[in-house]
PDB file with one MODEL, atoms N, CA, C and O in Angstrom:
MODEL        1
ATOM      1  N   MET A   1     119.030  77.695 132.498  1.00  0.00           N
ATOM      2  CA  MET A   1     118.736  78.765 133.444  1.00  0.00           C
ATOM      3  C   MET A   1     120.051  79.359 133.967  1.00  0.00           C
ATOM      4  O   MET A   1     120.909  78.637 134.475  1.00  0.00           O
ATOM      5  N   GLU A   2     120.195  80.662 133.836  1.00  0.00           N
ATOM      6  CA  GLU A   2     121.407  81.328 134.293  1.00  0.00           C
ATOM      7  C   GLU A   2     121.325  81.610 135.780  1.00  0.00           C
ATOM      8  O   GLU A   2     120.292  82.044 136.290  1.00  0.00           O
ATOM      9  N   MET A   3     122.427  81.357 136.468  1.00  0.00           N
ATOM     10  CA  MET A   3     122.473  81.580 137.909  1.00  0.00           C
ATOM     11  C   MET A   3     122.558  83.084 138.195  1.00  0.00           C
ATOM     12  O   MET A   3     123.210  83.823 137.457  1.00  0.00           O
ATOM     13  N   ASP A   4     121.914  83.520 139.241  1.00  0.00           N
ATOM     14  CA  ASP A   4     121.994  84.903 139.691  1.00  0.00           C
ATOM     15  C   ASP A   4     123.288  85.039 140.499  1.00  0.00           C
ATOM     16  O   ASP A   4     123.359  84.608 141.649  1.00  0.00           O
ATOM     17  N   LEU A   5     124.297  85.636 139.890  1.00  0.00           N
ATOM     18  CA  LEU A   5     125.618  85.727 140.507  1.00  0.00           C
ATOM     19  C   LEU A   5     125.586  86.506 141.816  1.00  0.00           C
ATOM     20  O   LEU A   5     126.234  86.117 142.788  1.00  0.00           O
ATOM     21  N   GLU A   6     124.837  87.599 141.844  1.00  0.00           N
ATOM     22  CA  GLU A   6     124.781  88.408 143.065  1.00  0.00           C
ATOM     23  C   GLU A   6     124.159  87.637 144.224  1.00  0.00           C
ATOM     24  O   GLU A   6     124.640  87.716 145.355  1.00  0.00           O
ATOM     25  N   ARG A   7     123.092  86.891 143.947  1.00  0.00           N
ATOM     26  CA  ARG A   7     122.450  86.086 144.991  1.00  0.00           C
ATOM     27  C   ARG A   7     123.401  84.986 145.473  1.00  0.00           C
ATOM     28  O   ARG A   7     123.511  84.730 146.672  1.00  0.00           O
ATOM     29  N   ALA A   8     124.087  84.339 144.522  1.00  0.00           N
ATOM     30  CA  ALA A   8     125.030  83.285 144.873  1.00  0.00           C
ATOM     31  C   ALA A   8     126.190  83.843 145.699  1.00  0.00           C
ATOM     32  O   ALA A   8     126.667  83.195 146.631  1.00  0.00           O
ATOM     33  N   LEU A   9     126.640  85.052 145.347  1.00  0.00           N
ATOM     34  CA  LEU A   9     127.713  85.703 146.111  1.00  0.00           C
ATOM     35  C   LEU A   9     127.301  85.957 147.549  1.00  0.00           C
ATOM     36  O   LEU A   9     128.031  85.632 148.485  1.00  0.00           O
ATOM     37  N   ARG A  10     126.114  86.547 147.715  1.00  0.00           N
ATOM     38  CA  ARG A  10     125.634  86.851 149.067  1.00  0.00           C
ATOM     39  C   ARG A  10     125.482  85.576 149.897  1.00  0.00           C
ATOM     40  O   ARG A  10     125.801  85.558 151.086  1.00  0.00           O
ATOM     41  N   LYS A  11     124.993  84.512 149.261  1.00  0.00           N
ATOM     42  CA  LYS A  11     124.809  83.245 149.979  1.00  0.00           C
ATOM     43  C   LYS A  11     126.169  82.650 150.370  1.00  0.00           C
ATOM     44  O   LYS A  11     126.320  82.103 151.462  1.00  0.00           O
ATOM     45  N   ALA A  12     127.154  82.761 149.473  1.00  0.00           N
ATOM     46  CA  ALA A  12     128.497  82.253 149.778  1.00  0.00           C
ATOM     47  C   ALA A  12     129.113  83.040 150.931  1.00  0.00           C
ATOM     48  O   ALA A  12     129.766  82.461 151.799  1.00  0.00           O
ATOM     49  N   ILE A  13     128.908  84.360 150.942  1.00  0.00           N
ATOM     50  CA  ILE A  13     129.443  85.199 152.014  1.00  0.00           C
ATOM     51  C   ILE A  13     128.769  84.857 153.343  1.00  0.00           C
ATOM     52  O   ILE A  13     129.418  84.826 154.389  1.00  0.00           O
ATOM     53  N   LYS A  14     127.466  84.602 153.290  1.00  0.00           N
ATOM     54  CA  LYS A  14     126.697  84.325 154.504  1.00  0.00           C
ATOM     55  C   LYS A  14     126.952  82.916 155.059  1.00  0.00           C
ATOM     56  O   LYS A  14     127.070  82.747 156.273  1.00  0.00           O
ATOM     57  N   THR A  15     127.038  81.907 154.185  1.00  0.00           N
ATOM     58  CA  THR A  15     127.109  80.521 154.656  1.00  0.00           C
ATOM     59  C   THR A  15     128.465  79.854 154.473  1.00  0.00           C
ATOM     60  O   THR A  15     128.715  78.779 155.018  1.00  0.00           O
ATOM     61  N   GLY A  16     129.345  80.501 153.699  1.00  0.00           N
ATOM     62  CA  GLY A  16     130.642  79.887 153.422  1.00  0.00           C
ATOM     63  C   GLY A  16     131.787  80.740 153.932  1.00  0.00           C
ATOM     64  O   GLY A  16     131.669  81.417 154.954  1.00  0.00           O
ATOM     65  N   LYS A  17     132.901  80.700 153.205  1.00  0.00           N
ATOM     66  CA  LYS A  17     134.080  81.478 153.569  1.00  0.00           C
ATOM     67  C   LYS A  17     134.588  82.177 152.323  1.00  0.00           C
ATOM     68  O   LYS A  17     134.947  81.531 151.339  1.00  0.00           O
ATOM     69  N   VAL A  18     134.616  83.520 152.370  1.00  0.00           N
ATOM     70  CA  VAL A  18     135.020  84.336 151.225  1.00  0.00           C
ATOM     71  C   VAL A  18     136.005  85.394 151.703  1.00  0.00           C
ATOM     72  O   VAL A  18     135.777  86.053 152.718  1.00  0.00           O
ATOM     73  N   TYR A  19     137.098  85.553 150.966  1.00  0.00           N
ATOM     74  CA  TYR A  19     138.069  86.613 151.254  1.00  0.00           C
ATOM     75  C   TYR A  19     137.860  87.741 150.256  1.00  0.00           C
ATOM     76  O   TYR A  19     137.797  87.493 149.052  1.00  0.00           O
ATOM     77  N   THR A  20     137.751  88.977 150.735  1.00  0.00           N
ATOM     78  CA  THR A  20     137.610  90.127 149.846  1.00  0.00           C
ATOM     79  C   THR A  20     138.923  90.897 149.794  1.00  0.00           C
ATOM     80  O   THR A  20     139.686  90.931 150.760  1.00  0.00           O
ATOM     81  N   GLY A  21     139.162  91.511 148.643  1.00  0.00           N
ATOM     82  CA  GLY A  21     140.367  92.308 148.455  1.00  0.00           C
ATOM     83  C   GLY A  21     141.425  91.566 147.668  1.00  0.00           C
ATOM     84  O   GLY A  21     141.547  90.345 147.761  1.00  0.00           O
ATOM     85  N   SER A  22     142.193  92.320 146.888  1.00  0.00           N
ATOM     86  CA  SER A  22     143.186  91.696 146.005  1.00  0.00           C
ATOM     87  C   SER A  22     144.336  91.054 146.784  1.00  0.00           C
ATOM     88  O   SER A  22     144.824  89.999 146.381  1.00  0.00           O
ATOM     89  N   LYS A  23     144.781  91.661 147.886  1.00  0.00           N
ATOM     90  CA  LYS A  23     145.884  91.070 148.660  1.00  0.00           C
ATOM     91  C   LYS A  23     145.481  89.728 149.264  1.00  0.00           C
ATOM     92  O   LYS A  23     146.229  88.753 149.194  1.00  0.00           O
ATOM     93  N   ARG A  24     144.292  89.693 149.856  1.00  0.00           N
ATOM     94  CA  ARG A  24     143.818  88.428 150.472  1.00  0.00           C
ATOM     95  C   ARG A  24     143.516  87.389 149.397  1.00  0.00           C
ATOM     96  O   ARG A  24     143.735  86.196 149.603  1.00  0.00           O
ATOM     97  N   THR A  25     143.010  87.848 148.243  1.00  0.00           N
ATOM     98  CA  THR A  25     142.725  86.923 147.131  1.00  0.00           C
ATOM     99  C   THR A  25     144.017  86.289 146.641  1.00  0.00           C
ATOM    100  O   THR A  25     144.083  85.071 146.472  1.00  0.00           O
ATOM    101  N   LEU A  26     145.048  87.102 146.410  1.00  0.00           N
ATOM    102  CA  LEU A  26     146.330  86.572 145.930  1.00  0.00           C
ATOM    103  C   LEU A  26     146.964  85.636 146.960  1.00  0.00           C
ATOM    104  O   LEU A  26     147.579  84.634 146.594  1.00  0.00           O
ATOM    105  N   LYS A  27     146.816  85.959 148.239  1.00  0.00           N
ATOM    106  CA  LYS A  27     147.344  85.087 149.291  1.00  0.00           C
ATOM    107  C   LYS A  27     146.612  83.741 149.289  1.00  0.00           C
ATOM    108  O   LYS A  27     147.236  82.690 149.435  1.00  0.00           O
ATOM    109  N   ALA A  28     145.284  83.781 149.123  1.00  0.00           N
ATOM    110  CA  ALA A  28     144.495  82.543 149.071  1.00  0.00           C
ATOM    111  C   ALA A  28     144.884  81.703 147.855  1.00  0.00           C
ATOM    112  O   ALA A  28     144.932  80.476 147.937  1.00  0.00           O
ATOM    113  N   LEU A  29     145.160  82.359 146.731  1.00  0.00           N
ATOM    114  CA  LEU A  29     145.597  81.637 145.531  1.00  0.00           C
ATOM    115  C   LEU A  29     146.962  80.995 145.764  1.00  0.00           C
ATOM    116  O   LEU A  29     147.184  79.839 145.403  1.00  0.00           O
ATOM    117  N   LYS A  30     147.864  81.750 146.363  1.00  0.00           N
ATOM    118  CA  LYS A  30     149.206  81.243 146.634  1.00  0.00           C
ATOM    119  C   LYS A  30     149.153  80.035 147.562  1.00  0.00           C
ATOM    120  O   LYS A  30     149.913  79.082 147.394  1.00  0.00           O
ATOM    121  N   ASN A  31     148.245  80.080 148.552  1.00  0.00           N
ATOM    122  CA  ASN A  31     148.097  78.979 149.511  1.00  0.00           C
ATOM    123  C   ASN A  31     147.183  77.864 149.017  1.00  0.00           C
ATOM    124  O   ASN A  31     146.881  76.926 149.755  1.00  0.00           O
ATOM    125  N   LYS A  32     146.746  77.971 147.762  1.00  0.00           N
ATOM    126  CA  LYS A  32     145.869  76.964 147.128  1.00  0.00           C
ATOM    127  C   LYS A  32     144.551  76.772 147.889  1.00  0.00           C
ATOM    128  O   LYS A  32     144.033  75.659 147.974  1.00  0.00           O
ATOM    129  N   GLU A  33     144.015  77.872 148.445  1.00  0.00           N
ATOM    130  CA  GLU A  33     142.748  77.817 149.183  1.00  0.00           C
ATOM    131  C   GLU A  33     141.559  78.185 148.303  1.00  0.00           C
ATOM    132  O   GLU A  33     140.458  77.672 148.499  1.00  0.00           O
ATOM    133  N   ALA A  34     141.776  79.071 147.336  1.00  0.00           N
ATOM    134  CA  ALA A  34     140.679  79.623 146.531  1.00  0.00           C
ATOM    135  C   ALA A  34     140.125  78.589 145.552  1.00  0.00           C
ATOM    136  O   ALA A  34     140.876  77.901 144.861  1.00  0.00           O
ATOM    137  N   LYS A  35     138.797  78.495 145.509  1.00  0.00           N
ATOM    138  CA  LYS A  35     138.120  77.598 144.570  1.00  0.00           C
ATOM    139  C   LYS A  35     137.719  78.349 143.299  1.00  0.00           C
ATOM    140  O   LYS A  35     137.703  77.784 142.205  1.00  0.00           O
ATOM    141  N   ILE A  36     137.395  79.636 143.467  1.00  0.00           N
ATOM    142  CA  ILE A  36     136.984  80.489 142.363  1.00  0.00           C
ATOM    143  C   ILE A  36     137.261  81.939 142.760  1.00  0.00           C
ATOM    144  O   ILE A  36     137.209  82.284 143.941  1.00  0.00           O
ATOM    145  N   VAL A  37     137.553  82.776 141.778  1.00  0.00           N
ATOM    146  CA  VAL A  37     137.827  84.195 142.026  1.00  0.00           C
ATOM    147  C   VAL A  37     136.832  85.034 141.227  1.00  0.00           C
ATOM    148  O   VAL A  37     136.575  84.759 140.055  1.00  0.00           O
ATOM    149  N   ILE A  38     136.278  86.055 141.870  1.00  0.00           N
ATOM    150  CA  ILE A  38     135.403  87.020 141.205  1.00  0.00           C
ATOM    151  C   ILE A  38     136.197  88.323 141.126  1.00  0.00           C
ATOM    152  O   ILE A  38     136.764  88.776 142.120  1.00  0.00           O
ATOM    153  N   MET A  39     136.233  88.917 139.939  1.00  0.00           N
ATOM    154  CA  MET A  39     137.030  90.110 139.700  1.00  0.00           C
ATOM    155  C   MET A  39     136.156  91.200 139.090  1.00  0.00           C
ATOM    156  O   MET A  39     135.414  90.941 138.142  1.00  0.00           O
ATOM    157  N   ALA A  40     136.238  92.422 139.628  1.00  0.00           N
ATOM    158  CA  ALA A  40     135.471  93.548 139.088  1.00  0.00           C
ATOM    159  C   ALA A  40     135.989  93.891 137.694  1.00  0.00           C
ATOM    160  O   ALA A  40     137.146  93.633 137.362  1.00  0.00           O
ATOM    161  N   GLU A  41     135.111  94.475 136.890  1.00  0.00           N
ATOM    162  CA  GLU A  41     135.436  94.837 135.516  1.00  0.00           C
ATOM    163  C   GLU A  41     136.617  95.812 135.443  1.00  0.00           C
ATOM    164  O   GLU A  41     137.402  95.762 134.497  1.00  0.00           O
ATOM    165  N   ASN A  42     136.743  96.693 136.431  1.00  0.00           N
ATOM    166  CA  ASN A  42     137.797  97.703 136.404  1.00  0.00           C
ATOM    167  C   ASN A  42     139.046  97.292 137.185  1.00  0.00           C
ATOM    168  O   ASN A  42     139.802  98.147 137.648  1.00  0.00           O
ATOM    169  N   CYS A  43     139.259  96.000 137.329  1.00  0.00           N
ATOM    170  CA  CYS A  43     140.439  95.491 138.031  1.00  0.00           C
ATOM    171  C   CYS A  43     141.692  95.881 137.240  1.00  0.00           C
ATOM    172  O   CYS A  43     141.750  95.648 136.033  1.00  0.00           O
ATOM    173  N   PRO A  44     142.698  96.473 137.906  1.00  0.00           N
ATOM    174  CA  PRO A  44     143.932  96.840 137.202  1.00  0.00           C
ATOM    175  C   PRO A  44     144.581  95.630 136.537  1.00  0.00           C
ATOM    176  O   PRO A  44     144.527  94.512 137.051  1.00  0.00           O
ATOM    177  N   GLU A  45     145.192  95.880 135.386  1.00  0.00           N
ATOM    178  CA  GLU A  45     145.754  94.804 134.575  1.00  0.00           C
ATOM    179  C   GLU A  45     146.798  93.975 135.317  1.00  0.00           C
ATOM    180  O   GLU A  45     146.845  92.755 135.157  1.00  0.00           O
ATOM    181  N   GLU A  46     147.640  94.629 136.131  1.00  0.00           N
ATOM    182  CA  GLU A  46     148.695  93.871 136.834  1.00  0.00           C
ATOM    183  C   GLU A  46     148.100  92.900 137.853  1.00  0.00           C
ATOM    184  O   GLU A  46     148.635  91.808 138.044  1.00  0.00           O
ATOM    185  N   ILE A  47     147.012  93.276 138.503  1.00  0.00           N
ATOM    186  CA  ILE A  47     146.357  92.376 139.461  1.00  0.00           C
ATOM    187  C   ILE A  47     145.666  91.240 138.714  1.00  0.00           C
ATOM    188  O   ILE A  47     145.741  90.081 139.123  1.00  0.00           O
ATOM    189  N   ALA A  48     144.990  91.583 137.611  1.00  0.00           N
ATOM    190  CA  ALA A  48     144.302  90.562 136.804  1.00  0.00           C
ATOM    191  C   ALA A  48     145.299  89.528 136.287  1.00  0.00           C
ATOM    192  O   ALA A  48     145.026  88.328 136.331  1.00  0.00           O
ATOM    193  N   LYS A  49     146.446  89.980 135.801  1.00  0.00           N
ATOM    194  CA  LYS A  49     147.469  89.050 135.288  1.00  0.00           C
ATOM    195  C   LYS A  49     148.002  88.155 136.410  1.00  0.00           C
ATOM    196  O   LYS A  49     148.209  86.959 136.207  1.00  0.00           O
ATOM    197  N   ALA A  50     148.224  88.735 137.593  1.00  0.00           N
ATOM    198  CA  ALA A  50     148.723  87.951 138.734  1.00  0.00           C
ATOM    199  C   ALA A  50     147.717  86.875 139.125  1.00  0.00           C
ATOM    200  O   ALA A  50     148.104  85.752 139.448  1.00  0.00           O
ATOM    201  N   ILE A  51     146.432  87.211 139.098  1.00  0.00           N
ATOM    202  CA  ILE A  51     145.383  86.250 139.456  1.00  0.00           C
ATOM    203  C   ILE A  51     145.278  85.152 138.403  1.00  0.00           C
ATOM    204  O   ILE A  51     145.123  83.978 138.742  1.00  0.00           O
ATOM    205  N   GLU A  52     145.362  85.530 137.124  1.00  0.00           N
ATOM    206  CA  GLU A  52     145.188  84.565 136.037  1.00  0.00           C
ATOM    207  C   GLU A  52     146.356  83.596 135.905  1.00  0.00           C
ATOM    208  O   GLU A  52     146.255  82.607 135.178  1.00  0.00           O
ATOM    209  N   GLU A  53     147.471  83.865 136.599  1.00  0.00           N
ATOM    210  CA  GLU A  53     148.607  82.935 136.585  1.00  0.00           C
ATOM    211  C   GLU A  53     148.272  81.633 137.304  1.00  0.00           C
ATOM    212  O   GLU A  53     148.891  80.601 137.049  1.00  0.00           O
ATOM    213  N   TYR A  54     147.296  81.684 138.197  1.00  0.00           N
ATOM    214  CA  TYR A  54     146.914  80.497 138.973  1.00  0.00           C
ATOM    215  C   TYR A  54     145.847  79.716 138.215  1.00  0.00           C
ATOM    216  O   TYR A  54     145.067  80.282 137.449  1.00  0.00           O
ATOM    217  N   ASP A  55     145.827  78.427 138.440  1.00  0.00           N
ATOM    218  CA  ASP A  55     144.880  77.555 137.744  1.00  0.00           C
ATOM    219  C   ASP A  55     143.569  77.475 138.520  1.00  0.00           C
ATOM    220  O   ASP A  55     143.172  76.414 139.002  1.00  0.00           O
ATOM    221  N   VAL A  56     142.905  78.636 138.626  1.00  0.00           N
ATOM    222  CA  VAL A  56     141.642  78.738 139.348  1.00  0.00           C
ATOM    223  C   VAL A  56     140.667  79.493 138.450  1.00  0.00           C
ATOM    224  O   VAL A  56     141.048  80.489 137.836  1.00  0.00           O
ATOM    225  N   PRO A  57     139.409  79.039 138.361  1.00  0.00           N
ATOM    226  CA  PRO A  57     138.434  79.752 137.527  1.00  0.00           C
ATOM    227  C   PRO A  57     138.234  81.194 137.985  1.00  0.00           C
ATOM    228  O   PRO A  57     138.185  81.477 139.182  1.00  0.00           O
ATOM    229  N   VAL A  58     138.119  82.103 137.011  1.00  0.00           N
ATOM    230  CA  VAL A  58     137.912  83.521 137.293  1.00  0.00           C
ATOM    231  C   VAL A  58     136.628  83.978 136.610  1.00  0.00           C
ATOM    232  O   VAL A  58     136.422  83.729 135.422  1.00  0.00           O
ATOM    233  N   ILE A  59     135.773  84.645 137.370  1.00  0.00           N
ATOM    234  CA  ILE A  59     134.556  85.235 136.809  1.00  0.00           C
ATOM    235  C   ILE A  59     134.756  86.742 136.800  1.00  0.00           C
ATOM    236  O   ILE A  59     135.064  87.343 137.829  1.00  0.00           O
ATOM    237  N   LYS A  60     134.578  87.346 135.636  1.00  0.00           N
ATOM    238  CA  LYS A  60     134.657  88.809 135.548  1.00  0.00           C
ATOM    239  C   LYS A  60     133.269  89.362 135.839  1.00  0.00           C
ATOM    240  O   LYS A  60     132.330  89.164 135.068  1.00  0.00           O
ATOM    241  N   TYR A  61     133.158  90.055 136.961  1.00  0.00           N
ATOM    242  CA  TYR A  61     131.889  90.647 137.374  1.00  0.00           C
ATOM    243  C   TYR A  61     131.569  91.826 136.464  1.00  0.00           C
ATOM    244  O   TYR A  61     132.426  92.677 136.225  1.00  0.00           O
ATOM    245  N   LYS A  62     130.350  91.879 135.960  1.00  0.00           N
ATOM    246  CA  LYS A  62     129.937  92.948 135.046  1.00  0.00           C
ATOM    247  C   LYS A  62     129.561  94.188 135.845  1.00  0.00           C
ATOM    248  O   LYS A  62     128.384  94.497 136.030  1.00  0.00           O
ATOM    249  N   GLY A  63     130.576  94.883 136.308  1.00  0.00           N
ATOM    250  CA  GLY A  63     130.388  96.092 137.090  1.00  0.00           C
ATOM    251  C   GLY A  63     131.699  96.512 137.715  1.00  0.00           C
ATOM    252  O   GLY A  63     132.684  95.774 137.674  1.00  0.00           O
ATOM    253  N   SER A  64     131.710  97.696 138.292  1.00  0.00           N
ATOM    254  CA  SER A  64     132.928  98.226 138.903  1.00  0.00           C
ATOM    255  C   SER A  64     133.158  97.613 140.280  1.00  0.00           C
ATOM    256  O   SER A  64     132.360  96.811 140.766  1.00  0.00           O
ATOM    257  N   ASN A  65     134.266  98.012 140.892  1.00  0.00           N
ATOM    258  CA  ASN A  65     134.558  97.544 142.250  1.00  0.00           C
ATOM    259  C   ASN A  65     133.506  98.056 143.241  1.00  0.00           C
ATOM    260  O   ASN A  65     133.220  97.392 144.237  1.00  0.00           O
ATOM    261  N   MET A  66     132.934  99.229 142.973  1.00  0.00           N
ATOM    262  CA  MET A  66     131.863  99.746 143.839  1.00  0.00           C
ATOM    263  C   MET A  66     130.614  98.862 143.707  1.00  0.00           C
ATOM    264  O   MET A  66     129.954  98.551 144.698  1.00  0.00           O
ATOM    265  N   ASP A  67     130.303  98.463 142.467  1.00  0.00           N
ATOM    266  CA  ASP A  67     129.151  97.587 142.218  1.00  0.00           C
ATOM    267  C   ASP A  67     129.343  96.221 142.871  1.00  0.00           C
ATOM    268  O   ASP A  67     128.410  95.661 143.446  1.00  0.00           O
ATOM    269  N   LEU A  68     130.564  95.691 142.778  1.00  0.00           N
ATOM    270  CA  LEU A  68     130.851  94.381 143.373  1.00  0.00           C
ATOM    271  C   LEU A  68     130.741  94.448 144.890  1.00  0.00           C
ATOM    272  O   LEU A  68     130.222  93.525 145.518  1.00  0.00           O
ATOM    273  N   GLY A  69     131.229  95.537 145.483  1.00  0.00           N
ATOM    274  CA  GLY A  69     131.096  95.723 146.932  1.00  0.00           C
ATOM    275  C   GLY A  69     129.640  95.745 147.355  1.00  0.00           C
ATOM    276  O   GLY A  69     129.260  95.123 148.348  1.00  0.00           O
ATOM    277  N   ALA A  70     128.823  96.471 146.588  1.00  0.00           N
ATOM    278  CA  ALA A  70     127.383  96.545 146.879  1.00  0.00           C
ATOM    279  C   ALA A  70     126.733  95.174 146.719  1.00  0.00           C
ATOM    280  O   ALA A  70     125.884  94.791 147.523  1.00  0.00           O
ATOM    281  N   ALA A  71     127.128  94.436 145.684  1.00  0.00           N
ATOM    282  CA  ALA A  71     126.567  93.100 145.447  1.00  0.00           C
ATOM    283  C   ALA A  71     126.897  92.148 146.595  1.00  0.00           C
ATOM    284  O   ALA A  71     126.129  91.236 146.900  1.00  0.00           O
ATOM    285  N   CYS A  72     128.051  92.374 147.226  1.00  0.00           N
ATOM    286  CA  CYS A  72     128.464  91.543 148.357  1.00  0.00           C
ATOM    287  C   CYS A  72     127.828  92.009 149.661  1.00  0.00           C
ATOM    288  O   CYS A  72     127.983  91.355 150.693  1.00  0.00           O
ATOM    289  N   GLY A  73     127.116  93.127 149.627  1.00  0.00           N
ATOM    290  CA  GLY A  73     126.507  93.660 150.833  1.00  0.00           C
ATOM    291  C   GLY A  73     127.513  94.380 151.715  1.00  0.00           C
ATOM    292  O   GLY A  73     127.298  94.530 152.918  1.00  0.00           O
ATOM    293  N   LYS A  74     128.617  94.829 151.113  1.00  0.00           N
ATOM    294  CA  LYS A  74     129.669  95.528 151.865  1.00  0.00           C
ATOM    295  C   LYS A  74     129.531  97.037 151.662  1.00  0.00           C
ATOM    296  O   LYS A  74     129.136  97.480 150.583  1.00  0.00           O
ATOM    297  N   PRO A  75     129.854  97.834 152.693  1.00  0.00           N
ATOM    298  CA  PRO A  75     129.770  99.291 152.569  1.00  0.00           C
ATOM    299  C   PRO A  75     131.045  99.900 151.968  1.00  0.00           C
ATOM    300  O   PRO A  75     131.324 101.082 152.170  1.00  0.00           O
ATOM    301  N   PHE A  76     131.808  99.098 151.236  1.00  0.00           N
ATOM    302  CA  PHE A  76     133.053  99.572 150.617  1.00  0.00           C
ATOM    303  C   PHE A  76     133.236  98.856 149.285  1.00  0.00           C
ATOM    304  O   PHE A  76     132.538  97.885 148.990  1.00  0.00           O
ATOM    305  N   SER A  77     134.184  99.345 148.481  1.00  0.00           N
ATOM    306  CA  SER A  77     134.416  98.723 147.173  1.00  0.00           C
ATOM    307  C   SER A  77     135.184  97.412 147.346  1.00  0.00           C
ATOM    308  O   SER A  77     135.988  97.261 148.266  1.00  0.00           O
ATOM    309  N   VAL A  78     134.919  96.473 146.444  1.00  0.00           N
ATOM    310  CA  VAL A  78     135.600  95.173 146.442  1.00  0.00           C
ATOM    311  C   VAL A  78     136.114  94.938 145.029  1.00  0.00           C
ATOM    312  O   VAL A  78     135.328  94.772 144.097  1.00  0.00           O
ATOM    313  N   LEU A  79     137.440  94.924 144.873  1.00  0.00           N
ATOM    314  CA  LEU A  79     138.043  94.736 143.558  1.00  0.00           C
ATOM    315  C   LEU A  79     138.044  93.263 143.160  1.00  0.00           C
ATOM    316  O   LEU A  79     137.710  92.915 142.027  1.00  0.00           O
ATOM    317  N   THR A  80     138.423  92.404 144.103  1.00  0.00           N
ATOM    318  CA  THR A  80     138.430  90.958 143.856  1.00  0.00           C
ATOM    319  C   THR A  80     137.968  90.239 145.119  1.00  0.00           C
ATOM    320  O   THR A  80     138.033  90.776 146.224  1.00  0.00           O
ATOM    321  N   LEU A  81     137.502  89.015 144.922  1.00  0.00           N
ATOM    322  CA  LEU A  81     137.208  88.171 146.069  1.00  0.00           C
ATOM    323  C   LEU A  81     137.465  86.726 145.711  1.00  0.00           C
ATOM    324  O   LEU A  81     137.295  86.307 144.566  1.00  0.00           O
ATOM    325  N   ALA A  82     137.876  85.978 146.707  1.00  0.00           N
ATOM    326  CA  ALA A  82     138.174  84.562 146.524  1.00  0.00           C
ATOM    327  C   ALA A  82     137.200  83.749 147.360  1.00  0.00           C
ATOM    328  O   ALA A  82     137.034  83.998 148.554  1.00  0.00           O
ATOM    329  N   VAL A  83     136.557  82.776 146.727  1.00  0.00           N
ATOM    330  CA  VAL A  83     135.653  81.880 147.449  1.00  0.00           C
ATOM    331  C   VAL A  83     136.481  80.690 147.925  1.00  0.00           C
ATOM    332  O   VAL A  83     137.024  79.929 147.124  1.00  0.00           O
ATOM    333  N   ILE A  84     136.563  80.549 149.235  1.00  0.00           N
ATOM    334  CA  ILE A  84     137.324  79.460 149.849  1.00  0.00           C
ATOM    335  C   ILE A  84     136.398  78.271 150.080  1.00  0.00           C
ATOM    336  O   ILE A  84     136.737  77.129 149.769  1.00  0.00           O
ATOM    337  N   ASP A  85     135.223  78.561 150.632  1.00  0.00           N
ATOM    338  CA  ASP A  85     134.190  77.553 150.868  1.00  0.00           C
ATOM    339  C   ASP A  85     132.864  78.161 150.410  1.00  0.00           C
ATOM    340  O   ASP A  85     132.440  79.180 150.956  1.00  0.00           O
ATOM    341  N   PRO A  86     132.201  77.561 149.421  1.00  0.00           N
ATOM    342  CA  PRO A  86     130.965  78.144 148.907  1.00  0.00           C
ATOM    343  C   PRO A  86     129.776  78.030 149.859  1.00  0.00           C
ATOM    344  O   PRO A  86     128.749  78.669 149.627  1.00  0.00           O
ATOM    345  N   GLY A  87     129.886  77.241 150.912  1.00  0.00           N
ATOM    346  CA  GLY A  87     128.758  77.070 151.820  1.00  0.00           C
ATOM    347  C   GLY A  87     127.575  76.473 151.073  1.00  0.00           C
ATOM    348  O   GLY A  87     127.729  75.482 150.359  1.00  0.00           O
ATOM    349  N   GLU A  88     126.393  77.067 151.230  1.00  0.00           N
ATOM    350  CA  GLU A  88     125.184  76.579 150.563  1.00  0.00           C
ATOM    351  C   GLU A  88     124.994  77.197 149.178  1.00  0.00           C
ATOM    352  O   GLU A  88     123.989  76.938 148.517  1.00  0.00           O
ATOM    353  N   SER A  89     125.947  78.004 148.740  1.00  0.00           N
ATOM    354  CA  SER A  89     125.852  78.712 147.459  1.00  0.00           C
ATOM    355  C   SER A  89     126.150  77.788 146.282  1.00  0.00           C
ATOM    356  O   SER A  89     126.869  76.798 146.412  1.00  0.00           O
ATOM    357  N   GLU A  90     125.589  78.131 145.152  1.00  0.00           N
ATOM    358  CA  GLU A  90     125.825  77.404 143.891  1.00  0.00           C
ATOM    359  C   GLU A  90     126.893  78.107 143.059  1.00  0.00           C
ATOM    360  O   GLU A  90     126.985  77.866 141.855  1.00  0.00           O
ATOM    361  N   ILE A  91     127.691  78.959 143.664  1.00  0.00           N
ATOM    362  CA  ILE A  91     128.617  79.815 142.925  1.00  0.00           C
ATOM    363  C   ILE A  91     129.667  79.033 142.127  1.00  0.00           C
ATOM    364  O   ILE A  91     130.130  79.510 141.091  1.00  0.00           O
ATOM    365  N   LEU A  92     130.043  77.854 142.590  1.00  0.00           N
ATOM    366  CA  LEU A  92     131.033  77.060 141.854  1.00  0.00           C
ATOM    367  C   LEU A  92     130.469  76.541 140.531  1.00  0.00           C
ATOM    368  O   LEU A  92     131.233  76.151 139.648  1.00  0.00           O
ATOM    369  N   ASN A  93     129.150  76.531 140.385  1.00  0.00           N
ATOM    370  CA  ASN A  93     128.528  76.093 139.137  1.00  0.00           C
ATOM    371  C   ASN A  93     128.527  77.195 138.081  1.00  0.00           C
ATOM    372  O   ASN A  93     128.102  76.970 136.948  1.00  0.00           O
ATOM    373  N   ALA A  94     129.005  78.395 138.453  1.00  0.00           N
ATOM    374  CA  ALA A  94     129.000  79.531 137.525  1.00  0.00           C
ATOM    375  C   ALA A  94     130.029  79.385 136.416  1.00  0.00           C
ATOM    376  O   ALA A  94     129.953  80.079 135.402  1.00  0.00           O
ATOM    377  N   VAL A  95     130.980  78.496 136.599  1.00  0.00           N
ATOM    378  CA  VAL A  95     132.055  78.354 135.599  1.00  0.00           C
ATOM    379  C   VAL A  95     131.712  77.288 134.607  1.00  0.00           C
ATOM    380  O   VAL A  95     132.491  77.023 133.691  1.00  0.00           O
TER     381      VAL A  95
ENDMDL
END
């Protein structure tokens, strides 16, 4: 059974701790806080390469940054997000 990524994302945002945006994601990676990173399909190559340098699982979201923002329930685009604490979400099982 495949996990519903959008549902897991919303649950992680609601019950856990998630940082949105590439700057906050890279900072969380640098500080070894991020457990998993979700990246929009249209993420610029330089940001994607910077994120992939860290030994943290990355999920490529099948949609644009606008789609990822909507999936997170945000009224703005989200290029990347880092899950710090999944809360009650099963998002860490996505890898």
